[in-house]
C-alpha positions, 0 to 999 in steps of 0.5 A, a space after each residue: 750399626 744396630 750392634 754399635 748402637 745397642 738397638 735391641 732385636 725387633 726395633 731395627 725399624 727405629 734405626 732405618 727411620 733414623 738413617 732415612 732422616 738423616 740421609 735425606 737432610 745431608 746427602 744428595 740423592 745422586 752421587 754427583 761429583 762435588 766441584 768443591 771437592 775438586 777445588 780442594 784436591 787442586 789446591 792441595 796439588 799446587 804445592 807439587 804442581 804449580 799448574 794446578 793453580 790455574 786449572 779449571 775443576 770442570 775439566 776434570 769431572 764428567 757428571 754425564 754418566 750419573 746424569 744419565 742414570 739419574 734422568 732414566 729414573 734408576 737412582 730414584 728407584 734405589 730410594 
């Protein structure tokens, strides 16, 4: 990133801080699946598979693995 943004050596701290500020506003700390994303995929699939129209997005997602990592403090330790 520093090469593409033309950040000089010794000023990488600015890049790190900028990324942290950006990431904290726009990204969730835990990589939980997006229900709106699953809904979008199902809407796209309706063209080829009419059964997708009545499908419940919750049946396609199991966030228990991520929740276990989040509850253990592992994900928080990464940040």
